C-alpha positions in Angstrom: -3.8 -16.8 -26.3 -2.7 -13.6 -27.9 0.2 -13.5 -30.3 2.2 -11.2 -28.1 5.2 -11.0 -25.9 6.3 -8.9 -22.9 9.8 -8.3 -21.6 11.3 -9.5 -18.3 11.3 -6.0 -17.0 7.6 -5.5 -18.0 6.7 -8.6 -16.1 8.7 -7.4 -13.2 6.9 -4.0 -13.1 3.5 -5.7 -13.4 4.3 -8.0 -10.5 5.7 -5.2 -8.4 2.8 -2.8 -8.8 0.4 -5.8 -8.5 1.9 -6.8 -5.1 1.6 -3.2 -3.8 -1.9 -2.8 -5.2 -4.4 -1.7 -2.6 -2.7 -3.8 0.0 -0.4 -0.9 0.7 -3.4 1.3 1.6 -5.6 -0.9 3.8 -4.6 -1.9 7.3 -3.8 -5.5 6.5 -2.7 -8.0 9.2 -4.6 -5.9 11.8 -4.9 -9.0 14.2 -1.0 -8.9 14.6 -1.4 -5.3 15.9 2.0 -3.6 16.0 3.6 -6.7 14.5 1.5 -6.5 11.3 4.6 -5.7 9.4 6.0 -9.0 10.4 2.9 -10.7 9.3 3.2 -9.1 5.9 6.9 -10.2 5.7 5.9 -13.8 6.6 3.2 -13.7 4.0 5.8 -12.7 1.4 8.0 -15.6 2.3 5.0 -17.9 2.2 4.2 -16.6 -1.3 7.5 -17.9 -2.7 6.5 -21.7 -2.5 3.3 -20.7 -4.4 5.4 -19.1 -7.1 7.5 -22.3 -7.2 4.2 -24.2 -8.0 3.2 -21.8 -10.7 6.7 -22.0 -12.2 6.7 -25.8 -12.2 3.4 -26.0 -14.0 4.4 -23.3 -16.4 7.6 -25.0 -17.3 5.7 -28.3 -17.9 3.4 -26.5 -20.3 5.4 -23.4 -21.5 3.0 -22.2 -24.2 -0.3 -22.8 -22.3 -2.2 -20.9 -19.7 -3.6 -22.3 -16.5 -7.1 -22.6 -17.8 -5.6 -24.6 -20.8 -3.1 -26.9 -19.1 -5.7 -27.8 -16.5 -7.5 -29.6 -19.2 -4.3 -31.3 -20.3 -3.8 -32.5 -16.8 -7.2 -33.4 -15.6 -9.0 -34.1 -18.9 -11.4 -32.0 -20.9 -14.4 -32.1 -18.6 -12.9 -31.6 -15.2 -10.2 -29.3 -16.5 -12.8 -27.1 -18.2 -14.8 -26.9 -14.9 -11.5 -25.9 -13.1 -10.7 -23.4 -15.8 -14.2 -21.8 -15.6 -13.9 -21.6 -11.8 -10.7 -19.7 -12.1 -12.3 -17.3 -14.6 -15.1 -16.6 -11.9 -12.3 -16.3 -9.3 -10.5 -13.7 -11.4 -13.6 -11.7 -12.1 -14.5 -11.7 -8.3 -10.9 -10.5 -7.5 -11.3 -7.6 -10.1 -14.7 -6.7 -8.6 -13.2 -6.5 -5.1 -10.6 -4.1 -6.3 -13.1 -1.9 -8.1 -15.0 -1.8 -4.8 -11.8 -0.8 -3.0 -11.7 2.4 -5.2 -15.4 2.9 -4.7 -14.7 2.9 -0.9 -11.5 5.1 -1.0 -12.1 7.6 -3.8 -15.2 9.2 -2.0 -12.6 10.5 0.5 -11.7 13.0 -2.2 -14.8 13.0 -4.5 -17.5 13.9 -2.1 -21.1 13.1 -2.9 -19.9 11.3 -6.2 -22.2 8.2 -6.7 -20.4 4.8 -6.2 -21.5 3.6 -9.7 -19.8 6.7 -11.3 -16.5 6.0 -9.5 -16.6 2.4 -10.5 -17.3 3.3 -14.1 -14.5 5.9 -14.0 -12.1 3.2 -12.8 -13.2 0.5 -15.2 -13.3 2.4 -18.4 -9.5 2.7 -18.8 -9.2 -0.9 -17.7 -11.6 -2.2 -20.4 -9.7 0.0 -22.9 -6.4 -1.5 -21.9 -7.9 -5.1 -22.2 -8.9 -4.3 -25.8 -5.3 -3.2 -26.6 -3.8 -6.4 -25.1 -1.0 -7.7 -22.9 1.8 -5.9 -24.7 0.4 -2.6 -24.1 -0.5 -3.4 -20.5 3.1 -4.4 -20.1 4.5 -1.2 -21.6 2.1 0.8 -19.4 3.4 -0.8 -16.3 7.0 -0.1 -17.5 6.1 3.6 -17.9 4.4 3.8 -14.4 7.0 2.0 -12.6 9.5 4.8 -12.1 6.7 7.0 -10.8 5.6 4.5 -8.2 9.2 3.9 -7.0 10.1 7.6 -7.0 7.0 8.8 -5.2 7.3 6.0 -2.6 10.9 7.0 -1.9 10.0 10.7 -1.5 7.1 9.9 0.7 9.3 8.0 3.2 12.0 10.7 3.1 9.4 13.5 3.7 7.9 11.4 6.6 11.4 11.0 8.2 12.2 14.8 7.9 8.7 15.6 9.3 9.8 14.1 12.6 6.6 12.0 12.9 8.2 8.6 12.8 8.3 7.2 16.3 9.9 3.7 16.5 8.6 3.3 20.1 5.2 2.8 18.5 6.4 -0.5 17.3 7.3 -1.8 20.8 7.0 -4.3 22.3 7.5 -5.9 18.8 6.3 -9.4 19.7 3.6 -8.3 22.3 0.8 -9.8 20.2 2.5 -13.2 20.3 3.6 -15.5 17.5 0.3 -17.3 17.5 -1.5 -14.0 16.5 1.1 -13.1 14.0 0.9 -16.6 12.3 -2.9 -16.4 12.3 -2.8 -13.0 10.7 -0.5 -14.3 8.1 -2.6 -17.3 7.2 -5.9 -15.5 7.4 -4.9 -12.4 5.4 -1.4 -11.4 4.4 -0.5 -14.7 2.7 -3.3 -14.6 0.2 -3.5 -10.8 -0.2 -1.5 -10.0 -2.2 0.9 -13.0 -2.6 -1.7 -15.7 -3.2 -3.4 -13.5 -5.8 -0.2 -14.0 -7.8 -1.9 -17.0 -9.4 -3.2 -14.4 -11.9 0.2 -14.5 -13.5 -0.2 -18.1 -14.5 -2.3 -16.4 -17.3 0.6 -14.1 -18.2 3.8 -16.1 -17.8 3.3 -17.7 -21.2 3.8 -14.3 -22.9 7.3 -13.8 -21.4 9.8 -13.4 -24.3 12.5 -15.1 -22.3 10.8 -18.1 -20.5 13.9 -19.1 -18.7 13.9 -15.8 -16.7 10.4 -16.4 -15.4 11.4 -17.7 -11.9 14.1 -15.1 -11.4 11.7 -12.3 -12.5 8.9 -13.7 -10.3 11.1 -14.0 -7.2 12.5 -10.6 -7.8 9.0 -9.0 -8.1 7.6 -10.8 -5.1 10.7 -9.9 -2.8 11.0 -6.3 -4.0 7.2 -5.6 -3.8 7.0 -7.5 -0.5 9.8 -5.7 1.2 8.5 -2.3 0.1 5.0 -3.4 1.4 6.6 -4.6 4.7 8.6 -1.4 5.1 5.7 0.9 4.2 3.4 -0.7 6.8 6.2 -0.6 9.4 6.5 3.2 8.7 2.7 3.6 9.0 2.8 1.8 12.3 5.6 3.9 13.6 3.8 7.1 12.7 0.2 6.2 13.8 0.6 3.5 16.3 -1.4 0.2 15.9 -4.6 1.6 17.4 -5.1 4.5 14.8 -3.6 2.4 12.0 -5.9 -0.6 12.5 -9.1 1.7 13.0 -8.5 3.7 9.8 -10.1 2.9 6.4 -6.9 4.1 4.7 -3.9 4.4 7.2 -1.5 5.3 4.3 -3.7 8.5 3.7 -3.7 9.4 7.4 0.1 9.0 7.4 0.7 11.0 4.2 -1.4 13.9 5.7 1.2 14.1 8.6 3.9 15.1 6.2 4.9 18.8 7.0 8.4 20.0 6.4 8.7 23.8 7.3 5.1 24.5 6.6 6.1 24.2 3.0 5.9 20.6 1.8 2.5 19.5 3.2 -1.0 18.4 2.1 0.2 15.7 -0.2 -3.2 14.0 -0.4 -2.9 14.1 -4.2 0.2 11.8 -4.0 -2.0 9.3 -2.2 -4.8 9.6 -4.7 -2.6 9.0 -7.7 -1.1 6.0 -6.0 -4.5 4.6 -5.3 -5.7 5.1 -8.9 -2.6 3.7 -10.5 -2.1 0.8 -8.2 -5.7 -0.2 -8.3 -5.7 0.1 -12.1 -3.0 -2.5 -12.5 -4.5 -4.8 -9.9 -7.9 -4.7 -11.7 -6.4 -5.1 -15.1 -4.3 -8.1 -14.3 -7.3 -9.8 -12.7 -9.6 -9.0 -15.7 -7.0 -9.9 -18.3 -6.7 -13.3 -16.6 -10.4 -13.6 -16.7 -10.9 -12.4 -20.3 -8.0 -14.5 -21.8 -9.1 -17.6 -19.8 -12.7 -17.2 -20.9 -11.7 -16.8 -24.5 -10.0 -20.1 -24.5 -12.9 -21.9 -22.8 -15.6 -20.3 -24.9 -13.6 -20.4 -28.1 -14.1 -16.7 -28.9 -12.0 -13.7 -29.3 -11.1 -12.1 -26.0 -12.4 -8.7 -27.2 -15.9 -10.2 -27.4 -15.7 -10.8 -23.6 -14.3 -7.5 -22.5 -17.7 -5.6 -22.2 -19.7 -8.5 -20.8 -17.1 -9.2 -18.2 -16.8 -5.6 -17.4 -20.5 -5.4 -16.7 -20.2 -8.4 -14.4 -17.3 -6.8 -12.5 -19.2 -3.6 -12.2 -22.5 -5.1 -10.9 -20.6 -7.5 -8.6 -18.6 -4.6 -7.0 -21.8 -2.7 -6.3 -24.1 -5.4 -5.0 -21.9 -8.0 -3.3 -21.4 -5.9 -0.2 -23.9 -3.2 1.2 -21.2 -1.1 2.9 -17.5 -0.9 3.8 -17.9 -3.1 6.9 -19.6 -5.9 4.9 -17.0 -5.5 2.2 -14.2 -6.0 4.7 -16.1 -8.9 6.5 -16.4 -10.5 3.1 -12.7 -10.0 2.6 -11.9 -11.9 5.8 -14.0 -14.8 4.7 -12.7 -15.2 1.1 -9.1 -14.7 2.1 -9.3 -17.3 4.9 -11.4 -19.9 3.1 -11.7 -19.3 -0.7 -8.6 -17.7 -2.1 -6.3 -20.5 -0.8 -8.2 -23.1 -2.8 -7.4 -21.3 -6.0 -4.0 -19.9 -5.0 -2.6 -23.0 -3.3 -4.6 -26.2 -3.2 -5.6 -26.5 -6.9 -2.1 -25.7 -8.2 -0.6 -28.1 -5.6 -2.9 -30.9 -6.7 -2.2 -30.2 -10.4 1.6 -30.3 -9.6 1.0 -33.7 -7.9 -0.9 -35.2 -10.8 1.8 -34.1 -13.2 4.6 -35.4 -11.1 3.0 -38.7 -10.5 2.1 -39.1 -14.2 5.7 -38.4 -15.3 7.0 -40.9 -12.8 4.5 -43.6 -13.9 5.3 -42.9 -17.6 9.1 -43.4 -16.9 8.4 -46.7 -15.2 6.3 -47.9 -18.1 9.1 -47.1 -20.6 
């Protein structure tokens, strides 16, 4: 671990921006059709029990990271295997978000090679990793007002552009609860709320540990509600057909802003959102990987920044041949892989800790 601390607001800002991430841009929950916003809302609610698991483990081992207390709970051998698996998971999550940028930024940067876009996105991330968690937290604190203000302005502009048509949301429950729940379990539960497991590598740096649960709940609820409302607006503007067929429905929505032929063509707003949100999503994933790897390999975290950056870069390029393959891979990992790391392993760790405590009390 670093000898560093972050404030409650900095943690809140990190969680808020992390929850928005690229999830606010892609057509998540498409299987729920016009009820995708309900699927996102349910995913947010389902993310709260996951936070409770992370909080319970962090309170039992307040000065340790997930990769460290897994060894305390399961023993050196098995705990190290679990910890190393999480490092790989964090690296993979970072590579997916780098690939998101490589798929979306060419909408603005025509004929720019994918590797150049990936390098452009990764370089400031690697610099931030060298500076450490305090600088990452302060950076989130600085960008938080911009993210909030531009989000509010975007929704106001859309309303005054007369493009919001609530009838596009009707009939609300036409897809049926079965499809809504399936979309939640398949996608919106894990992305982004299951990915919050990254913060088990950050909670120990909070300068007021008792505020951990309050800050976590506030971050998830605030980010989740903004995410839900944003996709509700997108659906009401585009309809479920255009929204679910678009690579970046948020961009299509922003392009419809037109107030008196004066306030329009705000594509740059979307581009900055993409870069800022993706930056924080990647850096949280990579910080979790770097600090976890440093503990497992007993080296300074700075020695792992460049090697891990190269792994993320190569993985983002070669794991999927095109956008369709990238999204198909997303469907698979969100449905069958992410839940192992976000829910199943933390739950098992909690059970082991709880049972061990009960046994120790009986033996006393």
